[in-house]
PDB file of N, CA, C and O in Angstrom:
ATOM      1  N   MET A   1       7.027  20.543   8.912  1.00  0.00           N
ATOM      2  CA  MET A   1       6.081  19.981   9.845  1.00  0.00           C
ATOM      3  C   MET A   1       6.842  19.560  11.096  1.00  0.00           C
ATOM      4  O   MET A   1       7.895  18.927  11.018  1.00  0.00           O
ATOM      5  N   SER A   2       6.296  19.919  12.232  1.00  0.00           N
ATOM      6  CA  SER A   2       6.957  19.518  13.468  1.00  0.00           C
ATOM      7  C   SER A   2       6.764  18.028  13.702  1.00  0.00           C
ATOM      8  O   SER A   2       5.810  17.421  13.215  1.00  0.00           O
ATOM      9  N   GLN A   3       7.683  17.460  14.450  1.00  0.00           N
ATOM     10  CA  GLN A   3       7.660  16.020  14.727  1.00  0.00           C
ATOM     11  C   GLN A   3       6.353  15.598  15.385  1.00  0.00           C
ATOM     12  O   GLN A   3       5.888  14.484  15.143  1.00  0.00           O
ATOM     13  N   LYS A   4       5.747  16.445  16.204  1.00  0.00           N
ATOM     14  CA  LYS A   4       4.520  16.067  16.908  1.00  0.00           C
ATOM     15  C   LYS A   4       3.324  15.948  15.965  1.00  0.00           C
ATOM     16  O   LYS A   4       2.325  15.321  16.319  1.00  0.00           O
ATOM     17  N   ASN A   5       3.405  16.535  14.779  1.00  0.00           N
ATOM     18  CA  ASN A   5       2.316  16.455  13.815  1.00  0.00           C
ATOM     19  C   ASN A   5       2.452  15.269  12.858  1.00  0.00           C
ATOM     20  O   ASN A   5       1.538  14.992  12.082  1.00  0.00           O
ATOM     21  N   VAL A   6       3.577  14.575  12.911  1.00  0.00           N
ATOM     22  CA  VAL A   6       3.782  13.417  12.046  1.00  0.00           C
ATOM     23  C   VAL A   6       3.033  12.229  12.643  1.00  0.00           C
ATOM     24  O   VAL A   6       3.148  11.932  13.832  1.00  0.00           O
ATOM     25  N   LYS A   7       2.275  11.570  11.799  1.00  0.00           N
ATOM     26  CA  LYS A   7       1.500  10.416  12.234  1.00  0.00           C
ATOM     27  C   LYS A   7       2.048   9.155  11.580  1.00  0.00           C
ATOM     28  O   LYS A   7       2.662   9.221  10.515  1.00  0.00           O
ATOM     29  N   THR A   8       1.831   8.019  12.209  1.00  0.00           N
ATOM     30  CA  THR A   8       2.077   6.728  11.586  1.00  0.00           C
ATOM     31  C   THR A   8       0.717   6.211  11.146  1.00  0.00           C
ATOM     32  O   THR A   8      -0.204   6.066  11.950  1.00  0.00           O
ATOM     33  N   ILE A   9       0.615   5.938   9.860  1.00  0.00           N
ATOM     34  CA  ILE A   9      -0.654   5.504   9.273  1.00  0.00           C
ATOM     35  C   ILE A   9      -0.508   4.063   8.805  1.00  0.00           C
ATOM     36  O   ILE A   9       0.395   3.742   8.033  1.00  0.00           O
ATOM     37  N   PHE A  10      -1.404   3.195   9.277  1.00  0.00           N
ATOM     38  CA  PHE A  10      -1.450   1.799   8.862  1.00  0.00           C
ATOM     39  C   PHE A  10      -2.585   1.650   7.859  1.00  0.00           C
ATOM     40  O   PHE A  10      -3.692   2.140   8.083  1.00  0.00           O
ATOM     41  N   CYS A  11      -2.304   0.969   6.750  1.00  0.00           N
ATOM     42  CA  CYS A  11      -3.322   0.821   5.720  1.00  0.00           C
ATOM     43  C   CYS A  11      -3.216  -0.553   5.064  1.00  0.00           C
ATOM     44  O   CYS A  11      -2.125  -0.990   4.698  1.00  0.00           O
ATOM     45  N   ASP A  12      -4.345  -1.226   4.920  1.00  0.00           N
ATOM     46  CA  ASP A  12      -4.409  -2.525   4.261  1.00  0.00           C
ATOM     47  C   ASP A  12      -4.372  -2.326   2.744  1.00  0.00           C
ATOM     48  O   ASP A  12      -4.638  -1.230   2.252  1.00  0.00           O
ATOM     49  N   ILE A  13      -4.043  -3.390   2.007  1.00  0.00           N
ATOM     50  CA  ILE A  13      -3.976  -3.309   0.547  1.00  0.00           C
ATOM     51  C   ILE A  13      -5.309  -3.701  -0.088  1.00  0.00           C
ATOM     52  O   ILE A  13      -6.006  -2.868  -0.666  1.00  0.00           O
ATOM     53  N   ASP A  14      -5.642  -4.968   0.028  1.00  0.00           N
ATOM     54  CA  ASP A  14      -6.759  -5.524  -0.738  1.00  0.00           C
ATOM     55  C   ASP A  14      -8.107  -5.071  -0.190  1.00  0.00           C
ATOM     56  O   ASP A  14      -8.440  -5.302   0.972  1.00  0.00           O
ATOM     57  N   GLY A  15      -8.864  -4.423  -1.056  1.00  0.00           N
ATOM     58  CA  GLY A  15     -10.164  -3.898  -0.675  1.00  0.00           C
ATOM     59  C   GLY A  15     -10.095  -2.506  -0.081  1.00  0.00           C
ATOM     60  O   GLY A  15     -11.131  -1.893   0.178  1.00  0.00           O
ATOM     61  N   THR A  16      -8.882  -1.991   0.141  1.00  0.00           N
ATOM     62  CA  THR A  16      -8.702  -0.643   0.687  1.00  0.00           C
ATOM     63  C   THR A  16      -7.963   0.239  -0.316  1.00  0.00           C
ATOM     64  O   THR A  16      -8.434   1.319  -0.673  1.00  0.00           O
ATOM     65  N   LEU A  17      -6.798  -0.232  -0.765  1.00  0.00           N
ATOM     66  CA  LEU A  17      -6.020   0.498  -1.778  1.00  0.00           C
ATOM     67  C   LEU A  17      -6.307  -0.031  -3.174  1.00  0.00           C
ATOM     68  O   LEU A  17      -6.479   0.729  -4.128  1.00  0.00           O
ATOM     69  N   LEU A  18      -6.354  -1.354  -3.267  1.00  0.00           N
ATOM     70  CA  LEU A  18      -6.543  -2.023  -4.555  1.00  0.00           C
ATOM     71  C   LEU A  18      -7.765  -2.928  -4.484  1.00  0.00           C
ATOM     72  O   LEU A  18      -8.095  -3.476  -3.432  1.00  0.00           O
ATOM     73  N   ARG A  19      -8.427  -3.070  -5.624  1.00  0.00           N
ATOM     74  CA  ARG A  19      -9.546  -4.011  -5.688  1.00  0.00           C
ATOM     75  C   ARG A  19      -9.030  -5.410  -5.395  1.00  0.00           C
ATOM     76  O   ARG A  19      -7.982  -5.814  -5.897  1.00  0.00           O
ATOM     77  N   GLN A  20      -9.768  -6.138  -4.587  1.00  0.00           N
ATOM     78  CA  GLN A  20      -9.396  -7.504  -4.197  1.00  0.00           C
ATOM     79  C   GLN A  20      -9.295  -8.398  -5.431  1.00  0.00           C
ATOM     80  O   GLN A  20     -10.183  -8.404  -6.284  1.00  0.00           O
ATOM     81  N   VAL A  21      -8.199  -9.150  -5.512  1.00  0.00           N
ATOM     82  CA  VAL A  21      -8.039 -10.146  -6.575  1.00  0.00           C
ATOM     83  C   VAL A  21      -7.651 -11.471  -5.940  1.00  0.00           C
ATOM     84  O   VAL A  21      -7.158 -11.517  -4.813  1.00  0.00           O
ATOM     85  N   ASP A  22      -7.880 -12.536  -6.673  1.00  0.00           N
ATOM     86  CA  ASP A  22      -7.466 -13.863  -6.228  1.00  0.00           C
ATOM     87  C   ASP A  22      -5.940 -13.890  -6.195  1.00  0.00           C
ATOM     88  O   ASP A  22      -5.302 -13.490  -7.168  1.00  0.00           O
ATOM     89  N   PHE A  23      -5.348 -14.350  -5.105  1.00  0.00           N
ATOM     90  CA  PHE A  23      -3.884 -14.383  -4.989  1.00  0.00           C
ATOM     91  C   PHE A  23      -3.252 -15.227  -6.088  1.00  0.00           C
ATOM     92  O   PHE A  23      -2.099 -14.997  -6.451  1.00  0.00           O
ATOM     93  N   ASN A  24      -3.985 -16.201  -6.625  1.00  0.00           N
ATOM     94  CA  ASN A  24      -3.455 -17.037  -7.703  1.00  0.00           C
ATOM     95  C   ASN A  24      -3.305 -16.264  -9.007  1.00  0.00           C
ATOM     96  O   ASN A  24      -2.521 -16.659  -9.870  1.00  0.00           O
ATOM     97  N   ASP A  25      -4.047 -15.167  -9.164  1.00  0.00           N
ATOM     98  CA  ASP A  25      -3.987 -14.340 -10.373  1.00  0.00           C
ATOM     99  C   ASP A  25      -3.124 -13.097 -10.176  1.00  0.00           C
ATOM    100  O   ASP A  25      -3.089 -12.224 -11.043  1.00  0.00           O
ATOM    101  N   LEU A  26      -2.438 -13.011  -9.059  1.00  0.00           N
ATOM    102  CA  LEU A  26      -1.705 -11.799  -8.714  1.00  0.00           C
ATOM    103  C   LEU A  26      -0.420 -11.667  -9.525  1.00  0.00           C
ATOM    104  O   LEU A  26       0.385 -12.597  -9.586  1.00  0.00           O
ATOM    105  N   ASN A  27      -0.238 -10.517 -10.141  1.00  0.00           N
ATOM    106  CA  ASN A  27       1.035 -10.165 -10.755  1.00  0.00           C
ATOM    107  C   ASN A  27       1.187  -8.659 -10.675  1.00  0.00           C
ATOM    108  O   ASN A  27       0.236  -7.950 -10.345  1.00  0.00           O
ATOM    109  N   GLU A  28       2.383  -8.169 -10.976  1.00  0.00           N
ATOM    110  CA  GLU A  28       2.641  -6.736 -10.761  1.00  0.00           C
ATOM    111  C   GLU A  28       1.848  -5.823 -11.680  1.00  0.00           C
ATOM    112  O   GLU A  28       1.801  -4.615 -11.452  1.00  0.00           O
ATOM    113  N   ASN A  29       1.224  -6.374 -12.715  1.00  0.00           N
ATOM    114  CA  ASN A  29       0.428  -5.554 -13.626  1.00  0.00           C
ATOM    115  C   ASN A  29      -1.062  -5.812 -13.497  1.00  0.00           C
ATOM    116  O   ASN A  29      -1.857  -5.216 -14.224  1.00  0.00           O
ATOM    117  N   ASN A  30      -1.454  -6.691 -12.584  1.00  0.00           N
ATOM    118  CA  ASN A  30      -2.853  -7.052 -12.396  1.00  0.00           C
ATOM    119  C   ASN A  30      -3.381  -6.356 -11.146  1.00  0.00           C
ATOM    120  O   ASN A  30      -3.393  -6.942 -10.063  1.00  0.00           O
ATOM    121  N   PHE A  31      -3.819  -5.098 -11.296  1.00  0.00           N
ATOM    122  CA  PHE A  31      -4.359  -4.371 -10.156  1.00  0.00           C
ATOM    123  C   PHE A  31      -5.284  -3.271 -10.635  1.00  0.00           C
ATOM    124  O   PHE A  31      -5.192  -2.802 -11.770  1.00  0.00           O
ATOM    125  N   GLU A  32      -6.169  -2.873  -9.752  1.00  0.00           N
ATOM    126  CA  GLU A  32      -7.038  -1.724  -9.988  1.00  0.00           C
ATOM    127  C   GLU A  32      -7.018  -0.887  -8.718  1.00  0.00           C
ATOM    128  O   GLU A  32      -7.439  -1.346  -7.656  1.00  0.00           O
ATOM    129  N   VAL A  33      -6.529   0.337  -8.832  1.00  0.00           N
ATOM    130  CA  VAL A  33      -6.483   1.247  -7.688  1.00  0.00           C
ATOM    131  C   VAL A  33      -7.909   1.706  -7.389  1.00  0.00           C
ATOM    132  O   VAL A  33      -8.636   2.129  -8.287  1.00  0.00           O
ATOM    133  N   LEU A  34      -8.293   1.618  -6.132  1.00  0.00           N
ATOM    134  CA  LEU A  34      -9.628   2.059  -5.734  1.00  0.00           C
ATOM    135  C   LEU A  34      -9.711   3.588  -5.716  1.00  0.00           C
ATOM    136  O   LEU A  34      -8.718   4.262  -5.439  1.00  0.00           O
ATOM    137  N   PRO A  35     -10.881   4.128  -6.010  1.00  0.00           N
ATOM    138  CA  PRO A  35     -11.051   5.583  -6.093  1.00  0.00           C
ATOM    139  C   PRO A  35     -10.583   6.304  -4.828  1.00  0.00           C
ATOM    140  O   PRO A  35     -10.943   5.926  -3.713  1.00  0.00           O
ATOM    141  N   GLY A  36      -9.785   7.337  -5.019  1.00  0.00           N
ATOM    142  CA  GLY A  36      -9.315   8.191  -3.928  1.00  0.00           C
ATOM    143  C   GLY A  36      -8.086   7.699  -3.201  1.00  0.00           C
ATOM    144  O   GLY A  36      -7.481   8.464  -2.451  1.00  0.00           O
ATOM    145  N   ALA A  37      -7.690   6.448  -3.393  1.00  0.00           N
ATOM    146  CA  ALA A  37      -6.576   5.876  -2.626  1.00  0.00           C
ATOM    147  C   ALA A  37      -5.247   6.540  -2.978  1.00  0.00           C
ATOM    148  O   ALA A  37      -4.498   6.928  -2.082  1.00  0.00           O
ATOM    149  N   ALA A  38      -4.949   6.675  -4.246  1.00  0.00           N
ATOM    150  CA  ALA A  38      -3.661   7.263  -4.661  1.00  0.00           C
ATOM    151  C   ALA A  38      -3.556   8.720  -4.216  1.00  0.00           C
ATOM    152  O   ALA A  38      -2.498   9.160  -3.768  1.00  0.00           O
ATOM    153  N   GLU A  39      -4.639   9.456  -4.340  1.00  0.00           N
ATOM    154  CA  GLU A  39      -4.638  10.863  -3.933  1.00  0.00           C
ATOM    155  C   GLU A  39      -4.399  11.001  -2.434  1.00  0.00           C
ATOM    156  O   GLU A  39      -3.651  11.877  -2.002  1.00  0.00           O
ATOM    157  N   LYS A  40      -5.029  10.142  -1.643  1.00  0.00           N
ATOM    158  CA  LYS A  40      -4.859  10.198  -0.188  1.00  0.00           C
ATOM    159  C   LYS A  40      -3.420   9.878   0.202  1.00  0.00           C
ATOM    160  O   LYS A  40      -2.857  10.521   1.088  1.00  0.00           O
ATOM    161  N   PHE A  41      -2.820   8.877  -0.465  1.00  0.00           N
ATOM    162  CA  PHE A  41      -1.434   8.529  -0.182  1.00  0.00           C
ATOM    163  C   PHE A  41      -0.502   9.681  -0.514  1.00  0.00           C
ATOM    164  O   PHE A  41       0.412   9.973   0.257  1.00  0.00           O
ATOM    165  N   ARG A  42      -0.713  10.337  -1.637  1.00  0.00           N
ATOM    166  CA  ARG A  42       0.121  11.505  -1.988  1.00  0.00           C
ATOM    167  C   ARG A  42      -0.020  12.593  -0.929  1.00  0.00           C
ATOM    168  O   ARG A  42       0.962  13.240  -0.564  1.00  0.00           O
ATOM    169  N   GLU A  43      -1.222  12.791  -0.443  1.00  0.00           N
ATOM    170  CA  GLU A  43      -1.469  13.786   0.614  1.00  0.00           C
ATOM    171  C   GLU A  43      -0.685  13.424   1.874  1.00  0.00           C
ATOM    172  O   GLU A  43      -0.044  14.285   2.478  1.00  0.00           O
ATOM    173  N   TRP A  44      -0.736  12.150   2.270  1.00  0.00           N
ATOM    174  CA  TRP A  44      -0.024  11.706   3.472  1.00  0.00           C
ATOM    175  C   TRP A  44       1.494  11.827   3.310  1.00  0.00           C
ATOM    176  O   TRP A  44       2.182  12.279   4.225  1.00  0.00           O
ATOM    177  N   ILE A  45       2.008  11.427   2.160  1.00  0.00           N
ATOM    178  CA  ILE A  45       3.456  11.520   1.905  1.00  0.00           C
ATOM    179  C   ILE A  45       3.895  12.976   1.933  1.00  0.00           C
ATOM    180  O   ILE A  45       4.907  13.310   2.550  1.00  0.00           O
ATOM    181  N   THR A  46       3.148  13.837   1.274  1.00  0.00           N
ATOM    182  CA  THR A  46       3.472  15.266   1.248  1.00  0.00           C
ATOM    183  C   THR A  46       3.462  15.865   2.647  1.00  0.00           C
ATOM    184  O   THR A  46       4.260  16.751   2.954  1.00  0.00           O
ATOM    185  N   ALA A  47       2.563  15.385   3.490  1.00  0.00           N
ATOM    186  CA  ALA A  47       2.466  15.875   4.871  1.00  0.00           C
ATOM    187  C   ALA A  47       3.572  15.309   5.764  1.00  0.00           C
ATOM    188  O   ALA A  47       3.730  15.741   6.906  1.00  0.00           O
ATOM    189  N   GLY A  48       4.346  14.335   5.240  1.00  0.00           N
ATOM    190  CA  GLY A  48       5.463  13.791   6.009  1.00  0.00           C
ATOM    191  C   GLY A  48       5.106  12.644   6.937  1.00  0.00           C
ATOM    192  O   GLY A  48       5.899  12.282   7.806  1.00  0.00           O
ATOM    193  N   HIS A  49       3.925  12.067   6.766  1.00  0.00           N
ATOM    194  CA  HIS A  49       3.516  10.962   7.629  1.00  0.00           C
ATOM    195  C   HIS A  49       4.280   9.684   7.287  1.00  0.00           C
ATOM    196  O   HIS A  49       4.744   9.503   6.161  1.00  0.00           O
ATOM    197  N   HIS A  50       4.400   8.807   8.275  1.00  0.00           N
ATOM    198  CA  HIS A  50       5.053   7.505   8.122  1.00  0.00           C
ATOM    199  C   HIS A  50       3.965   6.495   7.762  1.00  0.00           C
ATOM    200  O   HIS A  50       3.024   6.301   8.532  1.00  0.00           O
ATOM    201  N   ILE A  51       4.084   5.849   6.596  1.00  0.00           N
ATOM    202  CA  ILE A  51       3.043   4.962   6.112  1.00  0.00           C
ATOM    203  C   ILE A  51       3.497   3.514   6.183  1.00  0.00           C
ATOM    204  O   ILE A  51       4.547   3.142   5.659  1.00  0.00           O
ATOM    205  N   VAL A  52       2.671   2.703   6.849  1.00  0.00           N
ATOM    206  CA  VAL A  52       2.909   1.273   6.978  1.00  0.00           C
ATOM    207  C   VAL A  52       1.762   0.565   6.259  1.00  0.00           C
ATOM    208  O   VAL A  52       0.597   0.720   6.625  1.00  0.00           O
ATOM    209  N   ILE A  53       2.102  -0.206   5.244  1.00  0.00           N
ATOM    210  CA  ILE A  53       1.088  -0.982   4.536  1.00  0.00           C
ATOM    211  C   ILE A  53       1.067  -2.381   5.132  1.00  0.00           C
ATOM    212  O   ILE A  53       2.111  -2.997   5.347  1.00  0.00           O
ATOM    213  N   THR A  54      -0.143  -2.873   5.397  1.00  0.00           N
ATOM    214  CA  THR A  54      -0.315  -4.197   5.970  1.00  0.00           C
ATOM    215  C   THR A  54      -1.123  -5.068   5.014  1.00  0.00           C
ATOM    216  O   THR A  54      -1.923  -4.571   4.221  1.00  0.00           O
ATOM    217  N   THR A  55      -0.896  -6.376   5.105  1.00  0.00           N
ATOM    218  CA  THR A  55      -1.627  -7.293   4.246  1.00  0.00           C
ATOM    219  C   THR A  55      -1.596  -8.716   4.792  1.00  0.00           C
ATOM    220  O   THR A  55      -0.675  -9.106   5.511  1.00  0.00           O
ATOM    221  N   ALA A  56      -2.612  -9.471   4.438  1.00  0.00           N
ATOM    222  CA  ALA A  56      -2.658 -10.897   4.759  1.00  0.00           C
ATOM    223  C   ALA A  56      -2.015 -11.714   3.644  1.00  0.00           C
ATOM    224  O   ALA A  56      -1.941 -12.939   3.748  1.00  0.00           O
ATOM    225  N   ARG A  57      -1.553 -11.067   2.588  1.00  0.00           N
ATOM    226  CA  ARG A  57      -0.887 -11.798   1.510  1.00  0.00           C
ATOM    227  C   ARG A  57       0.294 -12.577   2.090  1.00  0.00           C
ATOM    228  O   ARG A  57       0.986 -12.085   2.981  1.00  0.00           O
ATOM    229  N   PRO A  58       0.522 -13.786   1.590  1.00  0.00           N
ATOM    230  CA  PRO A  58       1.637 -14.580   2.116  1.00  0.00           C
ATOM    231  C   PRO A  58       2.994 -13.983   1.748  1.00  0.00           C
ATOM    232  O   PRO A  58       3.119 -13.244   0.772  1.00  0.00           O
ATOM    233  N   ASP A  59       4.002 -14.318   2.544  1.00  0.00           N
ATOM    234  CA  ASP A  59       5.343 -13.793   2.322  1.00  0.00           C
ATOM    235  C   ASP A  59       5.890 -14.163   0.945  1.00  0.00           C
ATOM    236  O   ASP A  59       6.740 -13.452   0.409  1.00  0.00           O
ATOM    237  N   SER A  60       5.417 -15.253   0.374  1.00  0.00           N
ATOM    238  CA  SER A  60       5.865 -15.648  -0.968  1.00  0.00           C
ATOM    239  C   SER A  60       5.458 -14.631  -2.025  1.00  0.00           C
ATOM    240  O   SER A  60       5.996 -14.649  -3.132  1.00  0.00           O
ATOM    241  N   LEU A  61       4.508 -13.736  -1.704  1.00  0.00           N
ATOM    242  CA  LEU A  61       4.058 -12.702  -2.635  1.00  0.00           C
ATOM    243  C   LEU A  61       4.658 -11.329  -2.330  1.00  0.00           C
ATOM    244  O   LEU A  61       4.223 -10.325  -2.894  1.00  0.00           O
ATOM    245  N   ARG A  62       5.646 -11.279  -1.447  1.00  0.00           N
ATOM    246  CA  ARG A  62       6.243  -9.994  -1.064  1.00  0.00           C
ATOM    247  C   ARG A  62       6.789  -9.237  -2.282  1.00  0.00           C
ATOM    248  O   ARG A  62       6.476  -8.062  -2.474  1.00  0.00           O
ATOM    249  N   GLY A  63       7.594  -9.903  -3.095  1.00  0.00           N
ATOM    250  CA  GLY A  63       8.211  -9.230  -4.243  1.00  0.00           C
ATOM    251  C   GLY A  63       7.187  -8.683  -5.211  1.00  0.00           C
ATOM    252  O   GLY A  63       7.275  -7.524  -5.616  1.00  0.00           O
ATOM    253  N   VAL A  64       6.212  -9.500  -5.591  1.00  0.00           N
ATOM    254  CA  VAL A  64       5.190  -9.055  -6.534  1.00  0.00           C
ATOM    255  C   VAL A  64       4.338  -7.952  -5.909  1.00  0.00           C
ATOM    256  O   VAL A  64       3.893  -7.044  -6.611  1.00  0.00           O
ATOM    257  N   THR A  65       4.110  -8.022  -4.608  1.00  0.00           N
ATOM    258  CA  THR A  65       3.327  -6.991  -3.919  1.00  0.00           C
ATOM    259  C   THR A  65       4.058  -5.652  -3.943  1.00  0.00           C
ATOM    260  O   THR A  65       3.447  -4.622  -4.226  1.00  0.00           O
ATOM    261  N   VAL A  66       5.345  -5.656  -3.653  1.00  0.00           N
ATOM    262  CA  VAL A  66       6.131  -4.414  -3.676  1.00  0.00           C
ATOM    263  C   VAL A  66       6.132  -3.825  -5.087  1.00  0.00           C
ATOM    264  O   VAL A  66       5.958  -2.618  -5.256  1.00  0.00           O
ATOM    265  N   ARG A  67       6.329  -4.672  -6.097  1.00  0.00           N
ATOM    266  CA  ARG A  67       6.320  -4.183  -7.492  1.00  0.00           C
ATOM    267  C   ARG A  67       4.936  -3.660  -7.875  1.00  0.00           C
ATOM    268  O   ARG A  67       4.820  -2.636  -8.548  1.00  0.00           O
ATOM    269  N   GLN A  68       3.897  -4.359  -7.448  1.00  0.00           N
ATOM    270  CA  GLN A  68       2.534  -3.942  -7.757  1.00  0.00           C
ATOM    271  C   GLN A  68       2.233  -2.570  -7.139  1.00  0.00           C
ATOM    272  O   GLN A  68       1.682  -1.693  -7.805  1.00  0.00           O
ATOM    273  N   LEU A  69       2.594  -2.394  -5.876  1.00  0.00           N
ATOM    274  CA  LEU A  69       2.367  -1.099  -5.219  1.00  0.00           C
ATOM    275  C   LEU A  69       3.158   0.013  -5.900  1.00  0.00           C
ATOM    276  O   LEU A  69       2.657   1.125  -6.069  1.00  0.00           O
ATOM    277  N   GLY A  70       4.396  -0.291  -6.292  1.00  0.00           N
ATOM    278  CA  GLY A  70       5.199   0.693  -7.009  1.00  0.00           C
ATOM    279  C   GLY A  70       4.587   1.052  -8.352  1.00  0.00           C
ATOM    280  O   GLY A  70       4.526   2.226  -8.715  1.00  0.00           O
ATOM    281  N   ASN A  71       4.135   0.049  -9.089  1.00  0.00           N
ATOM    282  CA  ASN A  71       3.498   0.298 -10.384  1.00  0.00           C
ATOM    283  C   ASN A  71       2.210   1.102 -10.242  1.00  0.00           C
ATOM    284  O   ASN A  71       1.832   1.853 -11.141  1.00  0.00           O
ATOM    285  N   ALA A  72       1.540   0.936  -9.100  1.00  0.00           N
ATOM    286  CA  ALA A  72       0.309   1.677  -8.833  1.00  0.00           C
ATOM    287  C   ALA A  72       0.598   3.088  -8.322  1.00  0.00           C
ATOM    288  O   ALA A  72      -0.316   3.904  -8.200  1.00  0.00           O
ATOM    289  N   GLY A  73       1.875   3.379  -8.023  1.00  0.00           N
ATOM    290  CA  GLY A  73       2.256   4.724  -7.594  1.00  0.00           C
ATOM    291  C   GLY A  73       2.195   4.970  -6.101  1.00  0.00           C
ATOM    292  O   GLY A  73       2.243   6.122  -5.669  1.00  0.00           O
ATOM    293  N   PHE A  74       2.091   3.915  -5.295  1.00  0.00           N
ATOM    294  CA  PHE A  74       2.029   4.087  -3.845  1.00  0.00           C
ATOM    295  C   PHE A  74       3.434   4.149  -3.252  1.00  0.00           C
ATOM    296  O   PHE A  74       4.242   3.241  -3.448  1.00  0.00           O
ATOM    297  N   GLN A  75       3.713   5.223  -2.531  1.00  0.00           N
ATOM    298  CA  GLN A  75       4.954   5.342  -1.768  1.00  0.00           C
ATOM    299  C   GLN A  75       4.622   4.966  -0.319  1.00  0.00           C
ATOM    300  O   GLN A  75       3.563   5.324   0.198  1.00  0.00           O
ATOM    301  N   PHE A  76       5.534   4.245   0.323  1.00  0.00           N
ATOM    302  CA  PHE A  76       5.304   3.849   1.706  1.00  0.00           C
ATOM    303  C   PHE A  76       6.653   3.613   2.371  1.00  0.00           C
ATOM    304  O   PHE A  76       7.686   3.555   1.704  1.00  0.00           O
ATOM    305  N   HIS A  77       6.631   3.477   3.690  1.00  0.00           N
ATOM    306  CA  HIS A  77       7.854   3.295   4.458  1.00  0.00           C
ATOM    307  C   HIS A  77       8.095   1.852   4.880  1.00  0.00           C
ATOM    308  O   HIS A  77       9.238   1.401   4.948  1.00  0.00           O
ATOM    309  N   GLN A  78       7.018   1.132   5.162  1.00  0.00           N
ATOM    310  CA  GLN A  78       7.141  -0.256   5.611  1.00  0.00           C
ATOM    311  C   GLN A  78       6.018  -1.090   5.022  1.00  0.00           C
ATOM    312  O   GLN A  78       4.931  -0.589   4.735  1.00  0.00           O
ATOM    313  N   LEU A  79       6.307  -2.388   4.846  1.00  0.00           N
ATOM    314  CA  LEU A  79       5.305  -3.344   4.422  1.00  0.00           C
ATOM    315  C   LEU A  79       5.297  -4.478   5.438  1.00  0.00           C
ATOM    316  O   LEU A  79       6.307  -5.157   5.622  1.00  0.00           O
ATOM    317  N   VAL A  80       4.167  -4.682   6.093  1.00  0.00           N
ATOM    318  CA  VAL A  80       4.003  -5.784   7.029  1.00  0.00           C
ATOM    319  C   VAL A  80       3.116  -6.806   6.321  1.00  0.00           C
ATOM    320  O   VAL A  80       1.958  -6.538   6.001  1.00  0.00           O
ATOM    321  N   ILE A  81       3.693  -7.980   6.088  1.00  0.00           N
ATOM    322  CA  ILE A  81       3.023  -8.972   5.245  1.00  0.00           C
ATOM    323  C   ILE A  81       2.739 -10.247   6.035  1.00  0.00           C
ATOM    324  O   ILE A  81       3.336 -10.475   7.087  1.00  0.00           O
ATOM    325  N   ALA A  82       1.838 -11.065   5.533  1.00  0.00           N
ATOM    326  CA  ALA A  82       1.472 -12.359   6.119  1.00  0.00           C
ATOM    327  C   ALA A  82       0.775 -12.211   7.471  1.00  0.00           C
ATOM    328  O   ALA A  82       0.991 -13.022   8.372  1.00  0.00           O
ATOM    329  N   LEU A  83      -0.045 -11.200   7.612  1.00  0.00           N
ATOM    330  CA  LEU A  83      -0.805 -11.029   8.873  1.00  0.00           C
ATOM    331  C   LEU A  83      -1.963 -11.991   8.927  1.00  0.00           C
ATOM    332  O   LEU A  83      -2.713 -11.999   9.903  1.00  0.00           O
TER     333      LEU A  83
END
């Protein structure tokens, strides 16, 4: 893929990739992937796009968020947290 066809894609977590959960109940095994999200991410990664995941989750949840996304099978390039 030529460099001009590579896109930067920004995507939120809660309610977009994963079903929204209470932050107090958050752990790396407590998630539900929303329909079509994992397939779309694989498509974007295969196409060579740069993926930035964004979230309002507090920085104190960074580690559990990264593990949760990994356990859910999401590959990404950057995580912007505490928005």
